[in-house]
C-alpha positions in Angstrom: 26.6 -14.2 -32.4 29.1 -12.1 -30.5 27.6 -9.5 -28.3 29.3 -6.3 -27.2 28.2 -6.0 -23.6 29.6 -3.9 -20.8 30.4 -5.7 -17.5 27.1 -6.6 -15.7 28.3 -5.0 -12.4 28.8 -1.7 -14.3 25.2 -2.0 -15.7 23.8 -2.8 -12.3 25.6 0.2 -10.8 24.4 2.6 -13.5 20.8 1.3 -13.3 20.6 1.8 -9.6 22.3 5.2 -9.7 20.0 6.2 -12.6 16.8 5.2 -10.8 17.8 7.1 -7.7 19.9 9.8 -9.4 22.2 9.3 -6.5 25.4 7.3 -6.1 24.9 7.1 -2.4 21.5 5.5 -2.5 22.7 3.2 -5.3 25.5 2.1 -3.1 23.1 1.4 -0.2 20.9 -0.6 -2.5 23.7 -2.8 -3.9 25.6 -3.1 -0.6 28.8 -1.6 -2.0 30.8 1.7 -1.4 30.0 5.0 -3.0 33.4 4.9 -4.8 32.6 1.5 -6.3 29.5 3.0 -7.9 31.4 5.9 -9.1 34.2 3.7 -10.6 31.6 1.4 -12.4 29.7 4.4 -13.8 32.9 6.2 -15.0 34.2 3.0 -16.6 30.9 2.6 -18.4 31.0 6.2 -19.6 34.5 5.6 -20.9 33.5 2.4 -22.7 30.4 4.0 -24.3 32.1 7.3 -25.1 29.2 9.2 -23.6 28.5 11.2 -20.4 25.7 9.5 -18.5 25.6 11.8 -15.5 26.3 15.5 -14.9 27.7 16.5 -11.5 25.6 18.8 -9.4 26.6 20.7 -6.2 24.6 18.0 -4.3 24.6 14.8 -6.2 24.3 13.9 -9.8 21.7 14.1 -12.6 21.1 11.9 -15.7 22.0 13.5 -19.0 19.8 13.0 -22.1 22.1 10.1 -23.1 21.9 8.7 -19.6 18.1 8.7 -19.6 17.9 7.1 -23.0 20.4 4.4 -22.0 18.6 3.7 -18.7 15.2 3.3 -20.4 16.8 0.7 -22.8 18.6 -1.4 -20.3 16.1 -1.6 -17.4 13.7 -4.0 -19.3 16.7 -6.2 -20.2 17.9 -6.3 -16.5 14.3 -7.2 -15.5 14.2 -10.1 -18.0 17.6 -11.4 -16.7 16.3 -11.1 -13.1 13.0 -12.8 -13.8 14.7 -15.6 -15.8 17.1 -16.2 -13.0 14.4 -16.3 -10.3 12.3 -18.8 -12.3 15.2 -21.2 -12.5 16.6 -20.9 -9.0 15.9 -23.8 -6.8 15.6 -21.7 -3.7 12.1 -20.5 -2.5 10.7 -17.3 -3.7 11.6 -16.0 -0.2 10.4 -13.4 2.2 8.6 -10.1 1.3 8.1 -7.2 3.7 4.7 -5.5 3.6 4.2 -2.2 5.4 0.7 -1.4 6.2 -1.2 1.0 8.6 -2.5 -1.0 11.6 -6.2 -1.0 10.8 -5.9 -2.5 7.3 -3.4 -5.0 8.5 -5.5 -6.2 11.4 -8.9 -6.2 9.8 -8.2 -7.0 6.2 -4.8 -8.6 5.6 -4.3 -10.9 8.6 -7.7 -12.8 8.3 -6.9 -13.4 4.6 -3.2 -14.3 4.7 -3.9 -18.0 5.3 -5.5 -18.2 1.8 -2.5 -16.5 0.3 -0.2 -19.0 2.0 -2.3 -21.9 0.6 -1.8 -20.5 -2.9 1.8 -19.5 -2.5 3.3 -21.6 0.3 6.9 -20.8 -0.8 6.4 -17.1 0.1 6.7 -15.7 3.6 5.0 -12.4 4.2 6.6 -10.3 7.0 3.9 -7.8 8.0 5.1 -4.5 9.3 1.9 -3.1 10.8 2.5 0.3 12.4 1.2 3.9 12.3 4.9 4.8 11.7 5.0 3.9 8.0 8.1 2.3 6.5 10.1 4.0 3.8 10.2 1.7 0.7 12.9 3.7 -1.0 15.2 3.1 2.0 14.4 -0.7 1.9 12.4 -0.7 5.1 9.7 -2.6 3.2 9.2 -4.1 -0.3 5.6 -3.0 -0.8 3.2 -0.8 1.2 -0.5 -0.3 1.8 -1.2 3.4 2.2 -4.4 5.3 3.1 -5.0 8.8 1.6 -7.8 11.1 2.4 -7.6 12.7 -1.1 -5.5 12.6 -4.2 -3.2 10.0 -5.6 0.2 8.6 -4.7 3.4 10.1 -6.1 4.9 6.7 -6.8 4.1 3.5 -8.8 0.9 2.2 -7.1 -2.5 0.5 -7.6 -5.8 1.5 -6.1 -7.0 -1.1 -3.6 -10.2 0.2 -2.2 -12.3 3.3 -2.3 -15.3 2.1 -0.5 -17.7 4.5 1.2 -18.1 4.9 5.0 -21.3 3.4 6.5 -22.5 3.2 10.1 -22.1 -0.3 11.6 -23.4 -1.8 14.9 -23.7 -5.1 16.8 -27.0 -6.9 15.9 -27.7 -7.1 19.6 -27.7 -3.3 19.7 -29.9 -2.7 16.6 -31.7 -6.1 16.0 -33.7 -4.9 13.0 -30.6 -3.8 11.1 -31.4 -0.7 9.1 -32.5 2.3 11.1 -33.5 5.9 10.4 -30.5 8.2 10.5 -32.1 10.4 13.2 -32.6 7.4 15.4 -28.8 6.8 15.5 -28.5 9.9 17.7 -29.8 7.9 20.7 -26.7 5.7 20.5 -23.1 6.3 21.5 -21.3 7.3 18.2 -17.7 6.2 18.0 -15.0 7.9 15.8 -11.4 7.7 15.0 -9.3 10.1 17.1 -7.9 11.9 14.0 -11.2 12.6 12.0 -14.7 13.8 12.6 -16.8 12.1 9.9 -20.1 11.8 11.7 -21.1 15.3 11.1 -20.4 14.8 7.4 -22.5 11.6 7.5 -25.5 13.2 9.1 -25.4 16.0 6.5 -25.3 13.4 3.8 -28.3 11.7 5.5 -30.3 15.0 5.2 -30.2 16.0 8.9 -27.9 19.0 8.6 -24.8 19.9 10.6 -26.8 20.7 13.7 -27.7 17.0 14.2 -24.4 16.3 16.0 -21.6 18.4 17.5 -19.1 15.8 18.9 -19.1 12.0 19.0 -19.1 10.7 22.5 -16.2 8.4 22.2 -12.8 9.0 20.6 -10.4 6.2 20.1 -8.3 4.5 17.4 -10.3 2.7 14.8 -9.0 -0.8 15.8 -10.4 -0.2 19.3 -13.5 1.4 18.1 -14.5 -1.7 16.0 -13.9 -3.9 19.0 -16.0 -1.6 21.2 -18.9 -1.8 18.6 -18.7 -5.6 18.3 -19.4 -5.7 22.1 -22.4 -3.4 21.8 -20.9 -0.1 22.9 -22.2 2.0 20.1 -22.2 2.7 16.4 -19.1 3.0 14.3 -18.7 4.8 11.0 -16.2 2.7 8.9 -15.2 1.5 5.5 -16.6 -1.9 4.3 -13.2 -3.5 3.7 -12.2 -3.1 7.4 -15.4 -4.7 8.9 -16.1 -7.2 6.1 -15.0 -10.2 8.1 -17.1 -9.1 11.1 -20.2 -8.6 8.9 -19.7 -12.1 7.3 -19.5 -13.7 10.8 -22.7 -11.8 11.9 -20.8 -9.8 14.5 -21.7 -6.5 12.8 -24.5 -5.2 10.6 -24.7 -2.1 8.4 -27.3 0.3 9.8 -27.9 2.5 6.7 -27.4 2.6 3.0 -26.2 6.2 3.3 -22.4 6.3 2.7 -19.9 9.1 2.5 -16.5 9.2 0.7 -13.6 9.4 3.0 -10.4 8.2 1.2 -8.7 5.3 -0.5 -6.2 2.6 0.2 -3.4 2.2 -2.3 -0.7 -0.5 -2.9 2.6 1.4 -3.3 5.8 -0.1 -4.8 8.4 2.7 -4.9 10.7 3.3 -7.8 11.8 -0.4 -8.0 8.2 -1.5 -8.9 7.4 -5.2 -8.5 10.3 -7.0 -10.3 10.4 -10.0 -7.9 8.0 -12.8 -8.7 7.0 -13.0 -5.0 6.0 -9.4 -5.1 4.0 -9.8 -8.2 2.2 -12.8 -6.8 1.3 -10.8 -3.6 0.2 -7.9 -5.6 -2.1 -9.9 -7.9 -3.6 -11.7 -4.9 -4.3 -8.5 -3.0 -5.9 -6.8 -6.1 -8.2 -9.8 -6.4 -9.1 -9.8 -2.8 -9.9 -6.0 -2.8 -11.8 -6.1 -6.0 -15.3 -6.0 -4.4 -14.2 -2.8 -2.6 -13.2 -0.7 -5.6 -15.5 1.6 -7.5 -17.2 2.6 -4.2 -18.2 -1.0 -3.8 -19.3 -2.1 -0.3 -20.5 -5.7 0.2 -22.9 -6.2 3.0 
């Protein structure tokens, strides 16, 4: 059967320009010039006999025909991309994962060896920084983001929404669980950016007068290390101390927990088309499953 198909390069140029509604960003994505994108799009419009974009003072905007055409061709291009990737002899390649430092250090890094066992052909480049990468500008393929409230204005999955509980070294509190008021005798550690201890004591029924200011302020990554060495009690989420609890280095001091925020896995407008990204996504969703629905092992 003879198919009436436009040139593939024209379709790729239109698809990228349509997703971004920007010829400039489409050119950056495909590694070509702005004029090349414009030429491909105008040629496609001429072939179709339809206007796909309208010009704006600053950029372009899809027309109704453009939106409808984009919605039809995107799945087809995805199928072509997936079929090609499945047949390629080359390894699935490298993926770049952006994550804030705490989640990277305490959750991802200890578990990555298991991912490599399951997917040895995939190399994960972990960009762990408080300065979060921009997925839309190709600084990362996929990202872990923590939000205090609300959702993500991008394609994403909920990873964890576990509550915050107090944790300490077993050498500090040998019996494990302790009455909330007795925690006041210990040094209370907190992240430099948030004061959650007062919220926790209120949830425990002691009222806001129980505590004014924690005695140590530091980044969560340092606070966890300090608590492991017996320097006080840390209020943290289960996913970020899970390995320490399994190893017996930390114990939960109370069953009183408070809601703080949630981690999300964010893809950006490109989604997870590459097989390697889908494999990483599926693995991470399985690993974080115990910590969703306010779950908190330990």
